[in-house]
C-alpha positions as CSV (number, residue, x, y, z in Angstrom):
1,M,21.3,15.2,4.3
2,N,19.1,12.1,4.9
3,Q,15.9,12.4,6.5
4,E,14.1,10.0,8.7
5,I,11.5,7.9,7.1
6,R,8.2,8.4,8.7
7,A,4.7,7.2,8.2
8,A,3.9,9.6,5.4
9,T,7.2,9.5,3.7
10,E,7.1,8.8,-0.2
11,L,10.3,8.0,-1.4
12,P,11.4,8.5,-5.2
13,A,9.8,6.1,-7.7
14,I,8.3,6.0,-11.0
15,R,4.5,5.9,-10.4
16,E,2.0,5.1,-13.1
17,D,-1.8,5.0,-12.9
18,I,-2.8,1.7,-14.6
19,E,-5.9,-0.3,-15.5
20,L,-6.5,-3.9,-15.4
21,Q,-8.8,-5.7,-17.7
22,T,-10.3,-8.8,-16.2
23,A,-11.4,-11.9,-18.3
24,D,-15.0,-11.4,-17.4
25,G,-14.9,-7.9,-18.5
26,E,-14.3,-5.7,-15.2
27,V,-11.8,-2.8,-15.4
28,L,-9.8,-2.5,-12.2
29,V,-8.0,0.8,-11.2
30,G,-4.5,0.7,-9.7
31,E,-0.9,2.0,-9.7
32,L,2.5,0.5,-10.4
33,A,5.4,1.9,-8.5
34,M,8.9,1.2,-10.1
35,P,12.3,1.9,-9.0
36,L,13.9,4.9,-10.8
37,S,16.2,2.5,-12.6
38,G,13.3,1.0,-14.4
39,K,14.7,-2.5,-13.8
40,P,13.3,-4.0,-10.7
41,V,14.8,-7.2,-9.1
42,A,11.3,-8.4,-7.8
43,T,7.7,-7.7,-8.1
44,L,5.0,-7.5,-5.4
45,V,1.3,-7.8,-6.4
46,T,-0.8,-6.5,-3.5
47,L,-4.2,-7.7,-2.5
48,H,-5.8,-5.5,0.0
49,P,-8.3,-6.1,3.1
50,L,-11.9,-6.6,3.0
51,P,-13.4,-3.8,0.9
52,T,-16.8,-4.1,2.8
53,H,-14.8,-3.1,5.9
54,G,-12.9,-0.1,4.5
55,G,-10.0,-2.2,2.7
56,F,-8.6,-0.9,-0.6
57,M,-5.5,-0.2,-2.4
58,D,-4.4,2.6,-0.1
59,S,-4.7,0.4,3.2
60,H,-1.7,1.6,5.0
61,I,0.7,-1.2,4.8
62,L,0.2,-1.6,1.1
63,R,0.6,2.2,0.5
64,K,3.7,2.3,2.5
65,A,5.1,-0.6,0.7
66,A,4.6,1.1,-2.5
67,N,5.9,4.4,-1.0
68,R,9.1,2.9,0.2
69,L,10.1,-0.5,-1.2
70,P,10.8,0.6,-5.0
71,A,13.6,3.0,-3.5
72,L,14.7,0.9,-0.7
73,I,15.1,-2.5,-2.3
74,N,14.6,-1.8,-6.2
75,V,11.3,-3.8,-6.4
76,A,8.1,-3.0,-8.4
77,V,5.1,-2.8,-6.4
78,L,1.5,-3.2,-8.0
79,R,-1.5,-2.1,-6.0
80,F,-5.1,-2.3,-7.4
81,N,-8.7,-2.0,-6.3
82,T,-10.5,-5.3,-6.7
83,R,-13.9,-5.2,-8.3
84,G,-16.5,-2.8,-6.9
85,T,-13.8,-1.2,-4.7
86,E,-13.1,2.6,-4.6
87,S,-10.2,4.7,-3.4
88,P,-8.8,8.2,-4.3
89,R,-7.5,6.5,-7.4
90,G,-11.0,5.8,-8.6
91,K,-13.4,3.0,-8.5
92,S,-13.1,-0.4,-10.2
93,T,-16.0,-1.7,-12.0
94,G,-18.3,-4.7,-10.9
95,S,-19.2,-5.5,-7.5
96,F,-17.8,-7.4,-4.6
97,D,-18.3,-11.0,-4.7
98,S,-17.0,-12.4,-1.5
99,G,-13.7,-13.7,-3.1
100,N,-15.3,-15.7,-5.9
101,S,-15.3,-13.6,-9.2
102,E,-12.1,-12.0,-7.5
103,K,-10.2,-14.9,-9.1
104,F,-10.3,-12.8,-12.3
105,D,-8.9,-9.7,-10.5
106,V,-5.8,-11.6,-9.2
107,A,-5.2,-13.4,-12.8
108,A,-5.6,-9.8,-14.4
109,A,-3.0,-8.5,-12.1
110,I,-0.5,-11.3,-12.7
111,Q,-1.0,-11.1,-16.5
112,F,-0.3,-7.5,-16.3
113,C,3.2,-8.2,-14.7
114,E,3.8,-10.6,-17.5
115,N,2.8,-8.2,-20.3
116,R,5.0,-5.7,-18.8
117,G,8.0,-7.9,-18.6
118,L,8.2,-7.6,-14.8
119,P,9.9,-10.3,-12.8
120,T,7.5,-13.0,-11.8
121,P,5.6,-11.6,-9.0
122,W,5.1,-12.4,-5.1
123,L,1.7,-12.2,-4.0
124,I,1.2,-9.9,-0.9
125,G,-2.2,-10.3,0.7
126,W,-3.5,-8.6,3.8
127,S,-6.5,-10.1,5.7
128,F,-9.2,-10.6,2.8
129,G,-6.3,-10.3,0.4
130,T,-4.7,-13.5,1.8
131,E,-7.9,-15.5,1.2
132,L,-7.5,-14.4,-2.5
133,A,-3.7,-15.2,-2.5
134,I,-4.2,-18.7,-1.0
135,K,-7.3,-19.8,-3.2
136,Y,-5.9,-18.4,-6.4
137,G,-2.2,-18.4,-6.0
138,P,-1.6,-21.9,-7.4
139,E,-3.3,-21.4,-10.6
140,N,-1.1,-18.3,-11.4
141,K,2.4,-17.8,-12.2
142,I,4.0,-16.4,-9.1
143,L,7.1,-17.1,-7.0
144,G,5.1,-17.6,-3.7
145,A,2.9,-15.5,-1.4
146,I,3.2,-13.6,1.9
147,L,0.1,-13.3,4.1
148,L,-0.4,-10.5,6.5
149,S,-3.0,-11.5,9.2
150,P,-4.5,-14.3,7.4
151,P,-8.1,-14.9,8.9
152,L,-8.7,-18.3,7.0
153,H,-12.4,-17.5,6.9
154,R,-12.9,-18.4,3.2
155,A,-9.7,-20.3,2.4
156,T,-10.4,-24.0,3.1
157,E,-8.0,-26.8,3.7
158,Q,-8.4,-27.9,0.2
159,D,-7.2,-24.6,-1.0
160,L,-4.3,-24.7,1.3
161,T,-3.3,-28.2,0.2
162,A,-3.4,-27.0,-3.5
163,W,0.0,-25.3,-2.8
164,N,1.8,-28.6,-2.2
165,P,2.1,-29.7,-6.0
166,T,3.4,-26.1,-6.9
167,Q,6.4,-26.2,-4.4
168,R,6.0,-22.5,-3.9
169,P,6.4,-21.0,-0.4
170,L,3.2,-19.7,1.6
171,I,4.5,-17.6,4.6
172,A,2.2,-16.1,7.0
173,F,2.8,-13.1,9.1
174,V,0.6,-13.7,12.2
175,P,0.3,-11.0,14.9
176,E,0.3,-12.4,18.5
177,L,-2.9,-10.6,19.3
178,D,-4.6,-11.1,16.0
179,D,-8.6,-10.9,16.2
180,Y,-9.2,-13.8,13.9
181,L,-6.2,-16.3,13.8
182,K,-3.5,-16.5,16.4
183,P,-0.1,-18.0,15.8
184,Q,-0.6,-21.2,17.6
185,E,-3.9,-22.0,15.6
186,A,-2.2,-20.8,12.5
187,A,0.7,-23.2,12.8
188,I,-1.8,-26.2,12.9
189,R,-3.9,-24.9,10.1
190,F,-1.0,-24.0,7.7
191,G,0.6,-27.4,8.7
192,V,-0.8,-29.1,5.8
193,V,1.3,-27.0,3.3
194,N,4.6,-28.4,2.8
195,L,6.3,-25.1,2.2
196,A,4.4,-23.0,4.6
197,K,6.0,-21.0,7.3
198,V,4.2,-19.1,10.1
199,I,6.0,-16.1,11.7
200,S,4.6,-14.8,14.9
201,F,4.8,-11.1,15.7
202,D,4.9,-10.2,19.3
203,G,2.5,-7.8,20.5
204,E,0.9,-7.0,17.1
205,K,-2.5,-7.0,16.1
206,H,-4.5,-7.6,12.9
207,L,-4.3,-4.1,11.5
208,W,-0.7,-3.5,12.1
209,V,-1.1,0.0,13.7
210,G,1.9,2.3,14.1
211,E,5.2,2.9,12.4
212,S,6.9,0.0,14.5
213,A,4.5,-2.6,13.2
214,T,4.9,-1.3,9.7
215,K,8.6,-1.6,9.8
216,K,8.4,-5.1,11.1
217,V,6.2,-6.0,8.1
218,L,8.2,-4.2,5.4
219,N,11.5,-5.7,6.8
220,G,9.8,-9.3,6.9
221,I,8.8,-8.7,3.1
222,A,12.1,-7.5,2.3
223,D,14.0,-10.3,3.7
224,I,11.9,-12.7,1.7
225,V,11.7,-11.2,-1.7
226,V,15.2,-9.6,-1.8
227,P,17.3,-11.7,0.6
228,G,19.8,-9.7,2.5
229,S,18.1,-6.4,2.1
230,A,16.8,-6.3,5.7
231,P,16.9,-4.4,7.9
232,L,15.7,-1.6,5.7
233,P,17.5,1.8,6.6
234,S,15.4,4.2,8.7
235,T,16.8,7.3,6.8
236,F,17.0,8.2,3.0
């Protein structure tokens, strides 16, 4: 008998504690969630919100993506703590560097996927994680990036235009009531990117609080990375 998927639901998957080794010598702790088939059709590399304000690999949207999407759409989901960040999984070595040395963290995650033979990943950034995706996505082997609540505090116009030669999509999920960047301004600032798309989410805020907001985000991600897979089922 199918059961309703709720906030705390953890669907079947192969879950493995992993470590990422960065080029500058840090060790990042994380988890790889794989579909039970062991053969994902896509890979999501998640980049968490600002660790100095409570962001980590278990930030709720990223945790729910790992809890649900391997089973629902047959994808691999990689979550990890950036340098100096701690969660119940453990603490990554190093210290927070305001998005600078974190370039090595992004590269280590992408290299891990390649070493494991996973499909070329999508970057899924949230808040601070979107800054890392924007700044370091073009130099890594990815299919594109999905940005949840991008504040565009650290990422510059030069960082944005660096996406144009890559011909990869940069898709921003912008809450109507975001604290930092609202849809109208986002459309202007992302307008310098040829393959950028800004999607507005009516009534939502920066933190995507509540199951309704979670479903909107996960449906949006699913529709992009596995076309035709949305809407996601509400039972399993």
